[in-house]
C-alpha positions in Angstrom: -2.5 -82.0 82.8 -4.4 -79.2 84.6 -2.2 -77.9 87.6 0.5 -80.0 86.6 1.0 -77.1 83.9 1.3 -74.5 86.4 3.9 -76.5 88.4 6.0 -77.3 85.2 6.1 -73.8 84.0 7.2 -72.4 87.3 9.9 -75.0 87.4 11.1 -74.3 84.2 11.2 -70.5 84.6 13.2 -71.3 87.9 15.8 -73.3 86.1 16.1 -70.5 83.6 16.6 -68.0 86.6 13.9 -65.5 85.5 10.2 -64.5 86.5 7.0 -65.4 84.7 5.1 -62.6 82.9 1.4 -63.4 83.4 -1.1 -61.6 81.2 -4.6 -60.7 82.3 -7.3 -60.4 79.8 -11.1 -60.5 79.9 -13.1 -63.0 78.1 -15.1 -61.8 75.3 -13.5 -57.9 75.5 -14.0 -56.6 73.4 -15.9 -59.3 71.5 -15.7 -63.1 71.1 -13.4 -63.3 67.9 -11.1 -60.5 68.7 -10.8 -62.0 72.4 -9.9 -65.5 70.8 -7.5 -63.9 68.7 -5.7 -62.1 71.4 -5.8 -65.3 73.6 -4.1 -67.4 70.7 -1.6 -64.7 70.2 -0.5 -64.2 74.0 2.1 -67.0 74.4 3.9 -65.9 71.0 4.0 -62.4 72.4 5.7 -63.5 75.6 3.1 -64.5 78.1 4.1 -67.4 80.4 1.0 -67.9 82.1 -2.5 -66.4 81.2 -5.1 -65.1 83.5 -8.5 -65.0 81.9 -11.4 -63.1 83.5 -14.9 -64.2 83.1 -17.3 -61.0 83.0 -19.5 -60.4 86.0 -21.7 -57.4 86.6 -20.3 -56.5 90.0 -16.5 -57.0 90.0 -16.0 -55.5 93.4 -12.1 -56.2 93.4 -11.7 -54.3 90.1 -10.9 -50.6 89.1 -12.4 -48.8 86.5 -10.7 -50.3 83.6 -11.5 -53.9 84.4 -15.0 -53.0 85.3 -15.3 -51.5 81.6 -14.1 -54.5 80.2 -16.5 -56.7 81.7 -19.3 -54.5 80.8 -18.2 -54.5 77.1 -18.1 -58.5 77.2 -21.3 -58.7 78.8 -22.7 -56.4 76.3 -21.6 -58.6 73.6 -23.1 -61.8 75.2 -20.0 -63.2 76.9 -20.6 -65.8 79.5 -19.0 -68.3 81.9 -19.8 -71.1 79.4 -18.7 -68.8 76.6 -15.4 -68.3 78.6 -14.8 -72.1 78.5 -15.5 -72.3 75.0 -12.7 -69.8 74.2 -10.2 -71.9 76.3 -11.2 -74.9 74.5 -10.4 -73.5 71.3 -7.2 -72.1 72.7 -6.3 -75.4 73.8 -6.6 -77.0 70.2 -3.4 -75.1 69.4 -1.6 -74.7 72.7 -1.2 -77.4 75.3 1.5 -75.9 77.6 0.6 -72.5 78.6 -1.2 -72.6 81.9 -4.5 -70.7 82.1 -6.0 -69.5 85.3 -9.6 -68.3 85.4 -10.3 -65.3 87.6 -13.7 -63.9 88.6 -16.3 -64.1 91.4 -18.5 -66.6 92.9 -21.9 -65.9 91.8 -21.6 -67.8 88.4 -20.1 -70.7 90.0 -22.7 -71.2 92.6 -25.0 -71.2 89.8 -23.1 -73.6 87.8 -22.4 -76.1 90.8 -19.0 -76.5 92.0 -18.6 -80.0 91.1 -20.1 -79.4 87.6 -18.1 -76.5 87.0 -14.5 -78.0 88.1 -15.2 -80.9 85.8 -16.3 -78.7 82.9 -13.2 -76.4 83.4 -10.8 -79.0 83.6 -12.2 -80.6 80.1 -11.8 -77.2 78.6 -8.1 -77.0 79.7 -8.3 -74.7 82.8 -5.5 -75.2 85.2 -6.3 -72.8 88.1 -8.9 -70.8 89.5 -8.8 -67.6 91.4 -12.2 -66.5 93.0 -11.9 -63.0 94.5 -14.9 -63.2 96.9 -14.7 -66.4 98.7 -12.5 -66.4 101.9 -10.7 -69.5 102.7 -13.0 -70.3 105.8 -15.8 -70.8 103.2 -13.8 -72.5 100.4 -13.4 -75.8 101.3 -16.5 -76.9 99.0 -15.0 -75.3 96.1 -11.5 -76.5 96.8 -12.9 -80.2 97.3 -14.4 -79.8 93.5 -11.0 -78.7 92.1 -8.9 -80.9 94.1 -11.0 -83.9 92.4 -10.5 -82.6 89.0 -6.8 -81.9 89.5 -7.2 -77.9 89.4 -5.4 -75.5 91.6 -7.2 -73.2 93.8 -5.1 -70.0 94.1 -5.5 -67.6 96.7 -5.0 -63.8 97.3 -2.4 -62.5 100.1 -2.3 -58.7 100.6 -0.2 -56.2 102.5 -2.5 -56.4 105.4 -2.1 -60.4 105.6 -0.1 -61.0 108.8 1.9 -64.5 109.3 -1.2 -66.2 110.9 -3.4 -65.2 108.1 -1.0 -66.3 105.8 -1.2 -69.8 107.3 -4.7 -69.7 106.6 -4.2 -68.4 103.2 -1.9 -71.1 102.2 -4.0 -74.2 103.2 -5.2 -75.9 100.4 -3.6 -73.3 98.1 -1.6 -74.9 95.0 0.2 -73.6 92.0 1.0 -70.2 93.3 -0.1 -67.5 95.8 -1.3 -64.1 94.0 0.1 -61.2 96.0 -2.2 -58.2 95.8 0.7 -55.4 96.0 -1.5 -52.6 97.0 -4.4 -51.9 99.2 -7.5 -51.2 96.7 -8.5 -52.2 93.8 -7.2 -53.0 90.2 -5.4 -50.3 88.1 -5.3 -47.5 90.4 -2.4 -47.5 92.6 1.2 -48.5 91.5 3.2 -51.2 92.8 6.3 -50.5 94.6 9.2 -53.4 94.4 10.9 -52.4 97.4 8.0 -52.6 99.5 6.7 -55.4 98.0 9.9 -57.6 98.5 9.8 -58.4 102.1 6.4 -59.4 101.9 7.0 -61.8 99.0 9.6 -63.4 101.0 7.2 -63.7 104.0 4.6 -65.3 101.6 7.0 -67.8 100.1 8.3 -68.8 103.4 4.8 -69.5 104.9 3.4 -71.0 101.7 6.3 -73.0 99.9 4.9 -71.8 96.8 5.9 -69.3 94.1 4.5 -65.7 94.5 3.0 -63.9 91.6 2.4 -60.3 92.2 -0.2 -58.2 90.4 -2.3 -54.8 90.8 -0.5 -51.7 90.0 1.7 -52.8 87.4 1.6 -50.9 84.2 4.8 -50.3 82.7 7.7 -52.3 81.4 10.0 -50.6 84.1 7.4 -51.7 86.7 7.1 -55.2 85.7 10.9 -55.6 85.4 11.1 -54.1 89.1 8.8 -56.5 90.2 10.3 -59.4 88.3 13.5 -58.9 90.4 11.8 -59.7 93.6 8.9 -62.0 92.7 8.2 -65.3 90.9 5.7 -63.6 88.5 4.6 -60.2 87.6 0.7 -59.9 86.6 -0.5 -57.1 84.2 -4.1 -56.7 83.7 -5.5 -53.0 83.8 -3.0 -51.9 81.6 -3.8 -54.4 78.9 -7.5 -53.8 79.0 -6.7 -50.2 78.8 -5.2 -50.9 75.6 -8.3 -52.5 74.5 -10.3 -49.3 75.1 -7.6 -47.2 73.5 -7.6 -49.1 70.2 -11.5 -49.3 70.0 -11.6 -45.5 70.6 -8.7 -45.0 67.9 -10.2 -47.5 65.3 -7.0 -49.3 65.4 -6.4 -53.2 65.6 -7.3 -54.2 69.2 -5.4 -57.5 68.8 -2.1 -56.1 67.2 -2.1 -53.3 70.2 -2.7 -55.6 72.7 -0.2 -58.1 71.5 2.3 -55.2 71.2 1.8 -54.2 74.5 2.2 -57.7 75.9 5.6 -58.0 74.0 7.2 -55.2 75.6 6.2 -56.2 79.1 7.0 -59.7 78.5 10.6 -58.7 77.0 11.3 -56.4 80.4 10.2 -59.3 82.7 12.4 -61.7 80.9 15.5 -59.3 81.1 14.8 -57.9 84.5 17.4 -60.4 86.4 19.9 -60.4 83.8 20.1 -56.6 83.7 20.3 -56.6 87.7 23.3 -58.7 87.2 25.0 -56.8 85.0 24.5 -53.2 86.5 
């Protein structure tokens, strides 16, 4: 199904009149078995789409929480190949939830774009976000993904003007990921009032759903974003739960899925609440 899963999920949510909740988790954090248990539990906890980070030693767009998550995963031996194995295991029980890989170019270049796109599609990946490949350099990757039915999902930012958005939208499919704040993940907080007009600009130029990420940590913030965007993405807040649960010797899986449930419920009810206020 590949990119068809993404399109189908956004179409279904649009028909329901609500935004998507997108959860980000790091493959292999804090270890393979726990990461797989979390991944399998995410749809039941309310995740409409799942972003899976593949660990990399120099994640330049990430703040300290996701940097530490990558370090934990790498220390336990997680690799890009291991990430695809996790997704293959997940797909044995779930053929509906879209999965987006998010990471950096070096491991993909080492694997080879064509081989990686083929293997990712076989594993059940639906799309790919590569933080450090600008549109001007992305055609070889886009060609490989297109050949295997995978979406290339690009980032737009508060500094992306209309001309730049046209470049970003070219060969983008599935959705556009709007970075709500200038800077790295997990540091600043997203402001829905400031985000709203930019989301409309991105929608107008791209014709695609717009998912907003970076700076969404609480159910209240997720709900506010869900009222103005097509999806709210939460990552750093979830990997923080992993770290906190490890420190407290609590069940990492239970704590992460509980956090997901509260965030997802806020997103699901956001537009209903706004209509009844």
